[in-house]
N, C-alpha and C positions, 0 to 999 in steps of 0.2 A: 503876622507881621511877615511877608516875604519879600525875601532878597534876590537883590539881581544874579543872575546867572551867564550872563554873555549873550552877545547875538552877534550878526552880521554886519558889516558896514561895506560900502562899495570897494575899499580899499583895502581889505579883510576880515579876520576876526576882532571882534571886542574880548575882552577876558576879565572879569572881575574876580581877585584874588583877595583872601582873609590874609591880612596884616598881622602877622604873631606878635610883632613888637609894640601893637596898638595897644591901649587900655580898656578891655571891651572883650565881651563874648562873641564866639564865634558863629556862625549858624548850623555849626555842629555840636554845638554847647562847649566847646572848649572853651577856657579865657586865657585872654592874650595877657602878656607882660605890660607893665605901663612904660607907657613912651609918649611923645609927644605928638607922632604918628598917627593918624586918623584909622579907621578901623578896616576900611578897604582902600585898594589900590585897584586905579581903573587903567589901565595898558590896554594897546593895540600889537596884534601879529601881524603886519602888513604880507600883503601879496609878496612883495618887495624881500620880506624876512625868506619866505619860502622859496623864490630863487636864488639869493644868495647862497642859503645854507643847503641847497643844493649843491649848489656850487662848489661849494667847501667838500661834498662828498667826490666829485668830481677828481678833487685837487689831491685827495687825502688818498685814493687809489695808485697815484702814481708811485705810491711808498709798498706797495702789495709787493711781498718776498724781501723786503729789506728791514722794514722796523722792529720787525719781531725781535724779543716778547712786548715792542711796546706798541701802543695803539696806532692806526691809521687816523692821521689828522692833516685836516684841509684849514687855513684860515685865510680871509679876505679883509680888508679896510676899505669900509664904504663912507665917502661924505655926500652931502648934497644929493646922492643918486648917481655918484661915479667912483668907480673902482679907482683906489689909489695907491693899493697892494696887495699883493698874492703871496702865500706859501705853503709849503707842505713839508711834514717831517718826513727826513730821509734817511734818518737810522738813529742807530744807538749815538749816543755822545756827540750829535750833532744838534745844531739850533733845532728848537719846536717850531711848529706852523705858526704860531702868534709873532714869536719873533722873527721869523722870516717877513711874515706878511707887513709888519709894522714897520722893520729896516726898510720894504721895498717900497714902502708908502712914502718915507721922509719925514721931512721938518712939517708938512701936511696933514700930517696923522691929529693933532689937537682937534677934540671936537666932533670927531667922527667917529662912525660904529664898528665894532669887530663883529664880524659872523667867524665863528669856530666849529668844527664839527663835534667835540667833545670838550667837558668841563675844562679850563684852564688851570695848570698846575700850581701848588700855591708852596710848595717844600722844595728843598734843596736834596738833587738826587746827583744825576750826570751834567744836570744842568741847572741854572738858577730857576728860582721859580717864574715863571711867567705872568704872574698877579703882579708882579713888581714893577715888570717894563709897563705893563695895560695901566696902569695906574699914574706911574710917573712919563707916559708919554702921551696923557690928557684923551685918552679915550674914554668918550661920555657913555657909551651904549654896549653891552657885550649880547649878544644872542649866539645860545649854544642849546643845542638837540638833549643832551640829556648830562647827568653828573658823570664823572667817572668814578666809579665804585673800588678805585684803589685804594685803602684805608687812610692813605698818607693825603688822598684829597675828599674824594667822599663826598662831596657839598661844602667843604671848607674854602675851594677857590671861589666859589658863588658867595659865599659869606664876607669874605675878606674884600671881592670889589664893592659889596653892597655896603660895607661896612665903610667904604672910601668913597660913597658917593657915584659910585658907577652903577647907571642903570642895566637891569640883570633882565633876561626875556630866557625861559627856559620851554620847553614842547615841542618845537617847531620839529616839525619831521621825526617825531621821536621814533617810531618803529623802525623808520629807514636807516635812521643813525645807530640802531641796537644790529640792525644786519649786516651794517658795514663793516662792525667792529665786532661781531659774535664771536672771531676769535679770540681776543682780547679779555673781552665780557667773561666768558666761560671759564678761561683760564687765571682771568685775577680772583675771581669768586671759588673758583673749585679746587685749582691746582692740579688740574689734568686738560688734558688738549681738547680742543673742539674736534669731533670725529664726523667726517664727511665719507659716506660710503660711496663709491661709484661702481657701475656696471654696465656692460656692454649687453643686450641682450636680443633675442631675437622674437617675434610676436609670441612664440609658443614657449618663452621663458629659458631657452638655452644659452648659456654662455659662450660653446664652443663645441668639438666633438674633434679631441685631438686624435682619433682612431681615424676621422677621414682629413685629418687635417686641416679643421675648419678654426682658425684661430681671430683671423679678424672679421669681426661681425658688423660694424658700422663702417659711415662714410668718413673720410679724410677732415669733413669739416666738422664733424661730432670728435675724430681724436684730438684735432686742436683744440678744443674748447677743453679737452680731457688736460691736453699738455698747460693750456690756460692754468687752470684748477692745480695741475703740480707745481708749477710757479708762484702759487700763492700760500701754499702748504710750507712747513716749515719739515714734515714727513712724508713718505709716503710705504704701506704695509702691507704686504703680501704672506701668505703660506708657503710655505716648502712645496709643495705642488706647484704651484703657480711658477715656481723658479725652476723646478726640472722639465716642466712640460711646455713653457712658452719662450722661459730662458730672456726675459726683458731686461732691458736697461735700467728699467725706472729712471729716468734722465727726462729735462726740458728739451725738447729739441725739435717742435712743431711751431713754436713761437720761442720770440727774444727772451731768454733767460735772464732774468736779474740775480738769481744763485740756484744752485743745486741742492733739492732737499735731500734730507738723510733717508737710507734704503734699509728698513726694519724688516727682517724677515723671521718668521713664527716656524721655528725649525728645531722640535723638541728631540732628535736624534741626530741630529748633524748630519743632515742628506744632502746640504747645498753641495753641487758639482764646484771645488777649486776654481775651474775656467769658466766660470758663470758671467753672464755679461756686468751682473752688477757690482764687480771688481774692476771694470774697467777703465776703472780712473776719477767718474765725474761723481760726487757725491762721497758721503761716508757711510760705510755697512755695520750694521747694529745687527749681531743674530741673538734670537732670543731663544734659550735652549733650555734643555734638563742637564745636560751635558759639561761636567767640569773640565773637559780637554781641549775645549773649544779654541781657546788663545794659542794653542800649538796648532790647531789642524788652519784656521784663518788669520794669520799673524797680521794681516790689513784692517780687523775688524775688529769692532768691539764687542766683546759676549758678554751676553747678560744670563743668567743662569735663575730659573724658578724651579721652585717643586710642581709637580703637576699633580693636579687632582682630578680622580676617575679619570687618568687619560689625559687630562688636559690642561695646558698653562691656560691659567684666571685672565682674561680679557682686560677686567678689571685692576686686577697686579700690575699688567703690564702698561695701563696707562698710566696708573699711578707714577711708575718708574719712568714713563715718558716724560711726564710731569717734571717731576724731579729732575730731570735732566735739562728741564729749560725748552722741551718743544711743547707749543702753544696750539698745532693743529697738525692733524694727522689725515692721509687720504687714503682710505681702504680702498686695494685695486684686486680681489681677488685671494684664493678661489672660492669655491663652493661653500666648505667647509669655513673658512675662515669668515666668509659672510654670513654664514649663521650663527656662528658661535658671537660675534660682535650685536646681530638682530637679535638675538637670545638672550643676551645679556640686559638688552636695554641703553645702550650706549651710545649709540647713532644720531646726531645730532640733525645730520643733512644726508638726504638720499639722492643721487644723481642717476636717473635710470636713464640710458642711452637705447631707445629701442630701433632696431632696424626693421625696413618691410619686407622680411623673410620669416622662414621656417624651414627648420630643418630636421623635425622629428625628433628621432634618438639626438643625444648629446647630455652635455653636462649640464645639470637644471642650476638656476640659481641659488636655489637653496636647498641644503641637502637633507633638510627635515621641516616636520612642520613646526611653525611657530605661532605664538600667541598674536589673534588678530588686533591688528590697532589702526584707527584714522587717522590721516597726517594730512595739512595744509599743502597743496600741492600747487605746482604752476606748469604750464606745459609752452616749451619754445620747440623751433625746428631748426635742425642743422642739415644743410643739404636736404635728401630724403629721412633720414631721421626724425626720432619724436623724443624728446627729452621731457622725462617728467622729473621736476624737482619738487621734493617734499623735504619740509623741516618743519622743528619743532618751533615754537611762538619765541618771540622774544624775550632776551633774556636780563633785561633791564629789571629793576624793580625789586 
């Protein structure tokens, strides 16, 4: 016997899903539980579903830089093709996106469809369960791309809705939903931050040349994009050589800042100058070192002490401590040795490599030694005259 696998419709995709609550055997041989339902459910993901889910992503991004450690979530209430309400999560202890959208929709919400970028929560935390409001408001259908891997949710939100006769559709733009919440998905599963490595390079692979005072490699447009990334992450990390040579501020300046990320400096021997710009007020400073006397030397900074192994502080140990501190994402901004240590340890989740159309010959190389060859998924963008090669690992969901 052949089982239908789905097909296309002028209005979208028709999918066939095995209902595990039915009394019968699924196509892959698994037995279902006894129940009154039929063995298969026929449902359709319409083109409108794709449209509105993509819109929830746009709403969710308004929370970049302010919701951590929570996920980015946007929600829209739609009825008869008309948008009744919208909302997004604006930070810890503030209403979730679903609540904002339903309240925005008002009394007309009953019988509508709720589009949301992540599975609704079903537990009491800093706010009540969203599933309770969804059910009591009379929403008849919920469309969400992916489950929330938080152990307190992890599919239970969908189960609660289905058990209360709310139709649930999942899988719409799943990969994009994973990318939207890549920071959260990694952190909630592994308790370490999502690692983004950013570098500005010449075409011959140099990141600068202090001897010739070549520090800025890329265009203003590229630097603005870097500052957008600074505004997204919880922390920025550099090695002490970068602090000494470049004296960066490590702040969000070229775009509107929603917050200031932590500044993490790997400085085994406490060589960071006391008058370095990183201490100029914006953002908290964390010094990673092997020296115990750091608290006296830098009274305004947090000092984290580690043991060196073969002359190097383990980046995996640093990331573990950063995760315990509650930092969900970190942007690595140099220099060469720091890049090399993170790449060698295989802990980088995304690369942002900005290439300037220039060649300088001598200078500091991107990586200070050979590393194991690895192929990555890449996307190409342009910023001014520069080229951004964005390389990342696959979706973390599942």
